[in-house]
N, CA and C of each residue as an Amber inpcrd file, in Angstrom:
protein
   465
 118.6180000   4.6780000  -0.5020000 118.1800000   4.8610000   0.8650000
 116.6670000   4.7140000   0.9110000 116.1840000   3.9050000   1.8480000
 114.7680000   3.6650000   2.0110000 114.1880000   4.7300000   2.9170000
 113.0790000   5.3280000   2.5290000 112.4700000   6.4110000   3.2930000
 111.1220000   5.9360000   3.8350000 111.0210000   5.8450000   5.1750000
 109.7970000   5.3740000   5.8140000 109.2480000   6.5040000   6.6920000
 109.1110000   7.6800000   6.1460000 108.6740000   8.8330000   6.9240000
 107.1680000   8.8490000   7.0630000 106.7100000   9.4370000   8.1580000
 105.2770000   9.5920000   8.3570000 104.8750000  11.0660000   8.3200000
 105.7450000  11.9300000   8.8050000 105.4530000  13.3580000   8.8080000
 106.6980000  14.1010000   8.3370000 106.6230000  14.8600000   7.2390000
 107.8130000  15.4870000   6.6790000 108.4900000  16.4840000   7.6130000
 107.7730000  17.0740000   8.5650000 108.3740000  18.0540000   9.4580000
 108.9560000  17.4070000  10.7050000 108.7150000  16.1340000  10.9060000
 109.1940000  15.4370000  12.0870000 110.6900000  15.1330000  11.9610000
 111.3930000  15.1290000  13.0870000 112.8150000  14.8170000  13.1060000
 113.0520000  13.4180000  12.5610000 114.0370000  13.3050000  11.6840000
 114.3790000  12.0220000  11.0730000 115.5730000  11.3970000  11.7960000
 115.5420000  10.0820000  11.9240000 116.6510000   9.3210000  12.4740000
 117.1620000   8.4080000  11.3750000 118.4930000   8.2540000  11.3020000
 119.0730000   7.3740000  10.3020000 119.6870000   6.1670000  10.9880000
 119.4090000   5.0100000  10.4160000 119.8880000   3.7410000  10.9490000
 120.5960000   2.9720000   9.8470000 121.5700000   2.1540000  10.2430000
 122.1750000   1.1740000   9.3510000 121.5070000  -0.1530000   9.6740000
 120.9210000  -0.8010000   8.6660000 120.2620000  -2.0830000   8.8880000
 121.2260000  -3.2170000   8.5470000 121.0850000  -4.3200000   9.2810000
 121.9540000  -5.4650000   9.0710000 121.2330000  -6.7390000   9.4790000
 121.8210000  -7.8590000   9.0710000 121.2520000  -9.1660000   9.3670000
 122.1550000  -9.8920000  10.3560000 121.5180000 -10.5030000  11.3570000
 122.2320000 -11.2980000  12.3490000 121.2890000 -12.3890000  12.8270000
 121.7400000 -13.6210000  12.7940000 120.8660000 -14.7220000  13.1670000
 119.6640000 -14.8290000  12.2550000 119.8510000 -14.4480000  10.9870000
 118.7940000 -14.4280000   9.9720000 117.6270000 -13.5140000  10.3680000
 117.9120000 -12.5150000  11.1780000 116.9230000 -11.5310000  11.6140000
 117.4150000 -10.1400000  11.2180000 116.4850000  -9.1820000  11.1220000
 116.8410000  -7.8080000  10.7450000 116.9610000  -6.9280000  11.9830000
 118.0770000  -6.2180000  12.0670000 118.3510000  -5.3020000  13.1660000
 118.8740000  -3.9930000  12.5860000 118.9720000  -2.9820000  13.4390000
 119.5940000  -1.7290000  13.0170000 120.2250000  -1.0210000  14.2070000
 121.1510000  -0.1470000  13.8920000 121.7980000   0.7410000  14.8610000
 121.7060000   2.1560000  14.3250000 121.5510000   3.1010000  15.2440000
 121.5530000   4.4900000  14.8160000 122.9200000   4.8040000  14.2130000
 122.9090000   5.4840000  13.0930000 124.1300000   5.7180000  12.3190000
 125.1950000   6.4650000  13.1280000 124.7760000   7.2930000  14.0850000
 125.7310000   8.0440000  14.8980000 126.5240000   7.1500000  15.8530000
 126.0590000   5.9210000  16.1030000 126.7620000   4.9910000  16.9850000
 127.8460000   4.2090000  16.2600000 127.7820000   4.1850000  14.9390000
 128.6960000   3.3530000  14.1600000 129.9470000   4.1410000  13.7950000
 131.0980000   3.5430000  14.0860000 132.3830000   4.1710000  13.7800000
 132.8970000   3.7160000  12.4110000 132.7180000   2.4300000  12.1160000
 133.1220000   1.9060000  10.8110000 132.5730000   0.4980000  10.6400000
 132.6290000   0.0120000   9.4080000 132.2280000  -1.3460000   9.0800000
 133.4290000  -1.9890000   8.3970000 133.8550000  -3.1490000   8.9500000
 135.0660000  -3.8090000   8.4640000 134.7560000  -5.2260000   8.0060000
 135.5300000  -5.6960000   7.0700000 135.4380000  -7.1050000   6.6880000
 135.8620000  -7.9610000   7.8700000 135.2890000  -9.1510000   7.9720000
 135.6310000 -10.0670000   9.0500000 137.0660000 -10.5740000   8.8850000
 137.8230000 -10.4980000   9.9430000 139.1570000 -11.0920000  10.0110000
 139.2370000 -11.8290000  11.3430000 140.0570000 -12.8760000  11.4120000
 140.1630000 -13.6200000  12.6690000 140.5720000 -12.7090000  13.8300000
 140.0930000 -13.0730000  15.0100000 140.3730000 -12.2830000  16.2110000
 141.2830000 -13.0650000  17.1360000 141.8160000 -12.3860000  18.1450000
 142.6190000 -13.0310000  19.1780000 141.6880000 -13.4830000  20.2850000
 141.6310000 -14.7940000  20.5120000 140.7420000 -15.3370000  21.5360000
 141.3410000 -15.1240000  22.9100000 140.4560000 -14.9390000  23.8890000
 140.8680000 -14.7900000  25.2840000 140.2970000 -15.9580000  26.0830000
 141.0080000 -16.4220000  27.0970000 140.4970000 -17.5500000  27.8850000
 139.3220000 -17.1430000  28.7720000 138.4500000 -18.1090000  29.0260000
 137.3360000 -17.9650000  29.9740000 136.3480000 -16.8650000  29.6100000
 136.1700000 -16.6110000  28.3170000 135.1690000 -15.6240000  27.8920000
 133.8740000 -16.3410000  27.5430000 132.7450000 -15.6540000  27.6460000
 131.4780000 -16.2670000  27.2240000 131.5320000 -16.6530000  25.7490000
 130.6920000 -17.5980000  25.3590000 130.6970000 -18.1170000  23.9860000
 130.4290000 -17.0400000  22.9440000 129.6890000 -15.9950000  23.3120000
 129.3630000 -14.9400000  22.3540000 130.4470000 -13.8770000  22.2270000
 131.4790000 -13.9450000  23.0470000 132.6250000 -13.0360000  22.9240000
 133.6800000 -13.7900000  22.1180000 133.8640000 -13.3600000  20.8820000
 134.7590000 -14.0810000  19.9800000 136.2210000 -13.8510000  20.2990000
 136.5320000 -12.7090000  20.8840000 137.9030000 -12.3460000  21.1960000
 138.0770000 -10.8480000  21.0770000 139.3090000 -10.4410000  20.7610000
 139.6090000  -9.0210000  20.6340000 140.2870000  -8.7660000  19.2880000
 140.1840000  -7.5160000  18.8480000 140.7610000  -7.0920000  17.5660000
 141.5410000  -5.8070000  17.8100000 142.6650000  -5.6670000  17.1200000
 143.4500000  -4.4450000  17.2010000 142.9160000  -3.4820000  16.1450000
 142.3740000  -2.3620000  16.5940000 141.8250000  -1.3580000  15.7000000
 142.6670000  -0.0870000  15.8320000 143.6490000   0.0390000  14.9630000
 144.5610000   1.1870000  14.9720000 145.1230000   1.4690000  16.3640000
 145.6230000   0.4210000  17.0080000 146.2630000   0.5680000  18.3080000
 145.3460000   0.3840000  19.4960000 144.0400000   0.3530000  19.2820000
 143.0860000   0.1360000  20.3820000 142.5850000  -1.3130000  20.3000000
 142.5760000  -1.9980000  21.4260000 142.0900000  -3.3640000  21.4810000
 140.6110000  -3.3250000  21.8440000 139.7660000  -3.9050000  20.9620000
 138.3160000  -3.8630000  21.1990000 137.7480000  -5.2850000  21.2450000
 136.7410000  -5.5140000  22.0980000 136.1020000  -6.8360000  22.1350000
 135.1840000  -7.0090000  20.9330000 135.1060000  -8.2550000  20.4400000
 134.2450000  -8.5760000  19.3060000 133.1820000  -9.5680000  19.7830000
 131.9250000  -9.1750000  19.6470000 130.7890000 -10.0090000  20.0360000
 130.1540000 -10.6170000  18.7990000 129.7430000 -11.8800000  18.8840000
 128.9050000 -12.4910000  17.8560000 127.4830000 -12.1070000  18.2420000
 126.8900000 -11.1550000  17.5210000 125.5860000 -10.6230000  17.9140000
 124.4970000 -11.6930000  17.8950000 124.5280000 -12.5920000  16.9200000
 123.5240000 -13.6620000  16.8680000 123.6100000 -14.5410000  18.1130000
 124.8130000 -14.9230000  18.4880000 124.9950000 -15.7390000  19.6920000
 124.6060000 -14.9510000  20.9350000 124.9300000 -13.6730000  20.9540000
 124.6010000 -12.8160000  22.0990000 123.0970000 -12.7570000  22.3190000
 122.3420000 -12.7660000  21.2200000 120.8880000 -12.6830000  21.3000000
 120.2090000 -14.0500000  21.3520000 120.9900000 -15.1190000  21.4340000
 120.4140000 -16.4440000  21.5830000 119.9840000 -17.1070000  20.2840000
 120.4980000 -16.6470000  19.1380000 120.1410000 -17.2130000  17.8370000
 121.1730000 -18.2110000  17.3150000 122.1470000 -18.5740000  18.1150000
 123.2100000 -19.4810000  17.6680000 124.3650000 -18.7030000  17.0620000
 125.4480000 -19.4080000  16.7810000 126.6460000 -18.7720000  16.2320000
 126.4290000 -18.3060000  14.7980000 127.0920000 -17.2170000  14.4430000
 127.0540000 -16.7220000  13.0660000 127.8840000 -17.6590000  12.2000000
 127.2810000 -18.2420000  11.1500000 128.0470000 -19.1530000  10.2840000
 129.0940000 -18.3910000   9.4790000 130.2140000 -19.0600000   9.1790000
 131.2600000 -18.4400000   8.3610000 130.7050000 -18.1360000   6.9760000
 130.9910000 -16.9220000   6.5090000 130.4820000 -16.4770000   5.2140000
 131.3510000 -15.3050000   4.7700000 131.6190000 -15.2020000   3.4710000
 132.4580000 -14.0930000   2.9920000 131.7720000 -12.7360000   3.1180000
 130.4410000 -12.7220000   3.3460000 129.7270000 -11.4510000   3.5210000
 129.7530000 -10.9550000   4.9650000 130.1980000 -11.7920000   5.9110000
 130.2350000 -11.3830000   7.3130000 131.0780000 -10.1220000   7.4730000
 130.6030000  -9.2310000   8.3320000 131.3240000  -7.9940000   8.6150000
 131.3080000  -7.7300000  10.1180000 132.2080000  -6.8660000  10.5300000
 132.2360000  -6.3960000  11.9120000 131.8080000  -4.9370000  11.8930000
 130.7520000  -4.6490000  12.6370000 130.3160000  -3.2650000  12.8200000
 131.0130000  -2.7500000  14.0680000 131.8630000  -1.7580000  13.8990000
 132.5490000  -1.1370000  15.0330000 131.6720000   0.0100000  15.5010000
 131.2680000  -0.0630000  16.7700000 130.3100000   0.9150000  17.2970000
 130.7340000   1.3860000  18.6770000 130.2190000   2.5500000  19.0580000
 130.5050000   3.1250000  20.3740000 129.2920000   2.9780000  21.2680000
 129.5200000   2.4380000  22.4650000 128.4430000   2.2510000  23.4440000
 128.9320000   2.7570000  24.7950000 128.3130000   3.8140000  25.2800000
 128.6480000   4.3310000  26.6030000 130.1270000   4.5910000  26.8050000
 130.7800000   5.1530000  25.8150000 132.1990000   5.4560000  25.9350000
 133.1060000   4.2790000  25.6290000 132.5440000   3.1290000  25.3040000
 133.3120000   1.9330000  24.9820000 133.1250000   1.6000000  23.5090000
 134.2180000   1.2480000  22.8450000 134.1310000   0.8270000  21.4540000
 134.1180000  -0.6910000  21.4140000 133.1590000  -1.2450000  20.6610000
 133.0180000  -2.6890000  20.5390000 132.8360000  -3.0500000  19.0690000
 133.0290000  -4.3210000  18.7630000 132.7720000  -4.8220000  17.4300000
 131.6650000  -5.8620000  17.4820000 130.7900000  -5.8280000  16.4940000
 129.6890000  -6.7780000  16.4130000 129.8190000  -7.5680000  15.1130000
 129.9930000  -8.8830000  15.2210000 129.9990000  -9.7210000  14.0310000
 128.5660000  -9.9210000  13.5820000 128.2730000  -9.5660000  12.3290000
 126.9420000  -9.7350000  11.7610000 127.0800000 -10.4030000  10.3930000
 125.9680000 -10.9270000   9.8750000 125.9960000 -11.6460000   8.6050000
 126.1750000 -10.7240000   7.4050000 125.5290000  -9.5760000   7.4370000
 125.6660000  -8.6220000   6.3370000 125.0550000  -7.2900000   6.7390000
 125.4900000  -6.2380000   6.0620000 124.9110000  -4.9070000   6.2300000
 124.0270000  -4.6640000   5.0220000 122.8380000  -4.0980000   5.2550000
 121.8680000  -3.9680000   4.1770000 121.7790000  -2.5750000   3.5900000
 121.3020000  -1.6050000   4.3930000 121.0160000  -0.2860000   3.8360000
 120.9500000   0.7650000   4.9380000 120.8160000   2.0160000   4.5060000
 120.5470000   3.1250000   5.4230000 119.0450000   3.3270000   5.4340000
 118.4910000   3.4270000   6.6240000 117.0470000   3.5900000   6.7990000
 116.8120000   4.9320000   7.4780000 116.0160000   5.7930000   6.8630000
 115.6830000   7.0960000   7.4260000 114.2230000   7.0650000   7.8660000
 113.9920000   7.2680000   9.1700000 112.6280000   7.1790000   9.6960000
 112.3240000   8.3300000  10.6420000 111.0400000   8.6440000  10.7250000
 110.5680000   9.6180000  11.7090000 110.4790000   8.9210000  13.0620000
 110.6380000   9.6720000  14.1330000 110.5640000   9.1020000  15.4790000
 109.2440000   8.3560000  15.6800000 108.1550000   8.8640000  15.1290000
 106.8500000   8.2240000  15.3000000 106.7660000   6.8580000  14.6140000
 107.7000000   6.5600000  13.6920000 107.7040000   5.2650000  13.0060000
 108.3780000   4.1760000  13.8430000 109.0320000   4.5850000  14.9340000
 109.6990000   3.6200000  15.8090000 108.7170000   3.2130000  16.9030000
 108.2710000   1.9750000  16.8410000 107.3010000   1.4730000  17.8080000
 108.0170000   0.8990000  19.0200000 107.3430000   0.9660000  20.1640000
 107.9160000   0.4020000  21.3840000 108.0740000  -1.0980000  21.2520000
 109.0660000  -1.6350000  21.9510000 109.2390000  -3.0840000  21.9880000
 108.0350000  -3.6820000  22.7000000 107.3550000  -4.6470000  22.0780000
 106.1680000  -5.2360000  22.7090000 106.5170000  -5.9060000  24.0360000
 105.5690000  -5.9400000  24.9440000 105.7460000  -6.6050000  26.2300000
 105.5620000  -8.1020000  26.0130000 106.6860000  -8.8150000  25.9140000
 106.6260000 -10.2550000  25.6880000 107.1070000 -11.0230000  26.9170000
 107.0530000 -10.3880000  28.0580000 107.4360000 -11.0130000  29.3300000
 108.9000000 -11.4380000  29.3500000 109.7450000 -10.7280000  28.6250000
 111.1780000 -11.0070000  28.6240000 111.9200000  -9.7010000  28.8770000
 112.4460000  -9.5680000  30.0730000 113.1940000  -8.3580000  30.4180000
 114.4340000  -8.2210000  29.5310000 115.0880000  -9.3500000  29.2210000
 116.2810000  -9.3080000  28.3630000 115.9400000  -8.7500000  26.9900000
 114.8020000  -9.1580000  26.4260000 114.3870000  -8.6570000  25.1030000
 114.0780000  -7.1740000  25.1700000 113.3850000  -6.7440000  26.2140000
 113.0490000  -5.3130000  26.3260000 114.2930000  -4.4700000  26.5060000
 115.3070000  -4.9910000  27.1940000 116.5410000  -4.2360000  27.3810000
 117.3790000  -4.2060000  26.1060000 117.4040000  -5.3120000  25.3680000
 118.2630000  -5.4250000  24.1900000 117.7180000  -4.6740000  22.9890000
 116.3990000  -4.5110000  22.9060000 115.7640000  -3.8890000  21.7480000
 115.0600000  -2.6070000  22.1750000 115.4840000  -1.4860000  21.6040000
 114.9130000  -0.1830000  21.9660000 113.5640000   0.0680000  21.3100000
 113.3200000  -0.5700000  20.1760000 112.0720000  -0.3740000  19.4490000
 112.0670000  -1.2020000  18.1890000 110.9520000  -1.1380000  17.4780000
 110.7680000  -1.9120000  16.2600000 110.2720000  -0.9710000  15.1690000
 110.8410000  -1.1230000  13.9680000 110.4470000  -0.3140000  12.8200000
 109.8440000  -1.2530000  11.7750000 108.6500000  -0.9280000  11.3390000
 107.9970000  -1.7220000  10.3100000 108.4310000  -1.1960000   8.9430000
 109.0140000  -2.0980000   8.1340000 109.4660000  -1.7430000   6.7870000
 108.8260000  -2.7430000   5.8340000 107.7240000  -2.3390000   5.2160000
 106.9840000  -3.2590000   4.3570000 106.4620000  -4.4170000   5.1760000
 106.7970000  -5.6290000   4.7680000 106.3870000  -6.8380000   5.4900000
 107.3520000  -7.2090000   6.6110000 108.4820000  -6.5180000   6.7040000
 109.5310000  -6.8600000   7.6720000 109.4960000  -5.9720000   8.9000000
 110.0080000  -6.5240000   9.9850000 110.1770000  -5.7750000  11.2250000
 111.6740000  -5.6830000  11.4950000 112.1720000  -4.4700000  11.6900000
 113.5830000  -4.2380000  11.9690000 113.6920000  -3.7890000  13.4220000
 114.5240000  -4.4740000  14.1860000 114.6840000  -4.1570000  15.6040000
 115.8470000  -3.2020000  15.8230000 115.6340000  -2.1950000  16.6780000
 116.6610000  -1.2130000  17.0110000 117.4440000  -1.7480000  18.2090000
 118.7380000  -2.0190000  18.0150000 119.5790000  -2.6220000  19.0450000
 120.0100000  -1.5820000  20.0770000 119.9440000  -1.9600000  21.3530000
 120.4560000  -1.1630000  22.4580000 121.8850000  -1.6370000  22.7270000
 122.8820000  -0.8710000  22.2750000 124.2780000  -1.2790000  22.4400000
 124.6690000  -1.4420000  23.8990000 124.1240000  -0.6190000  24.7740000
 124.4550000  -0.7440000  26.1960000 124.0610000  -2.1200000  26.7210000
 122.9480000  -2.6630000  26.2510000 122.4880000  -3.9910000  26.6940000
 123.4070000  -5.0800000  26.1550000 124.0180000  -4.8710000  24.9960000
 124.9320000  -5.8710000  24.4470000 126.1250000  -6.0410000  25.3900000
 126.4990000  -4.9920000  26.0900000 127.6410000  -5.0550000  27.0020000
 127.3100000  -5.7000000  28.3490000 126.0290000  -5.8490000  28.6660000
 125.6220000  -6.4520000  29.9380000 126.0190000  -7.9260000  29.9130000
 126.5060000  -8.4460000  31.0450000 127.0080000  -9.8240000  31.0840000
 125.9760000 -10.8890000  30.7850000 124.7480000 -10.7890000  31.2900000
 123.7670000 -11.8550000  31.1280000 122.5780000 -11.3540000  30.3360000
 122.5410000 -11.7110000  29.0480000 121.4380000 -11.2780000  28.1880000
 120.2570000 -12.2240000  28.2740000 120.4250000 -13.3920000  28.8140000
 119.3270000 -14.3590000  28.8630000 119.1980000 -15.0580000  27.5230000
 117.9760000 -15.4580000  27.1880000 117.7140000 -16.2390000  25.9680000
 117.6140000 -15.3820000  24.7330000 116.8880000 -15.8690000  23.7490000
 116.7600000 -15.1860000  22.4650000 115.9500000 -13.9230000  22.5740000
 116.1560000 -13.0370000  21.6010000 115.4490000 -11.7500000  21.5540000
 114.3800000 -11.8240000  20.5050000
């Protein structure tokens, strides 16, 4: 586990980091229900390109989003490392196809920087903040924004 703390007495948040569209993202660990190997999904007609279909998860049918496509980075290429992150957003369970899961990241709230103002409302809605980890920047995904119909261009 990577520790990026700034103040030992400050409340710590834990995130699962993952790669999507060759970019680094994370979700708060409390939002994640499970991580599953990629298996084919049932496609539905007239869905947006980033909605891959639905998956049966122990009797519950959940939508599966290609997160890279959702964020405007193109489709996730087929790879044996691809996984589906099953997460809860606003009372809804969804699946996110990502390229790989990396690690657990424990950070202080002060280590989470605001999303920069880049004149993109879609980017500000989709990303709750940015965490600097060495030379890399890890973006904190807003699951509620993933469910919004029109995300716009890339994040």
